[in-house]
Phi, psi and omega in degrees: 000004175272144176282163181305329181274010173091357179292145177265082184301314182299315180300318179294318184287323178290325175297320177297319179293324179292322177059229182278352181285183179258159176299320181298313181292324177295317180301318177297316182299321182264001177062049177230163178293134182300320181296321179295315180298320178300319178292326176297314182298321181281354180076018181272342183212149176248147185285154171280177185300319182294318178295319179299316178298316180298316180295312181299316181294312182295327183263357180056047175234168179271153175294326178300319179294316180301322183275356181084014180271350180216148176268352182259114182290340181252119181282172181302318182293329181275343187279339184285154185297327183296314178298318179296320180296320179296315178298318180296321179297319178295317179296317179297322177298317179294319179295318179299317178296318180296317178295320178299316179297317180295319179296318178299316178297320178296316179297320177295322177295318178299317180296321182292328182284331182298000000 
């Protein structure tokens, strides 16, 4: 995953994806071991295919971009409106469930206070 001139493209791109967050929170988000992600960031280790897939899927980027084979993080399949709409629907469903759970907890708290 290193470019011919020695740059660690994957390490740079995963660091970019982590952004202001922590390695630990990113590892949880992509469902990988924190120590492995830390080694990716430091350029000490490169991911196997399954880890690469998990990162790309969770971050909605292409594996080609992660590996430095493309400058475009969003592939053709992800760029169309239909794919985005499906992803948004899944996210909205998760938010709806979380809000429902929070509302139920709030109602239970109100009953307990009475």
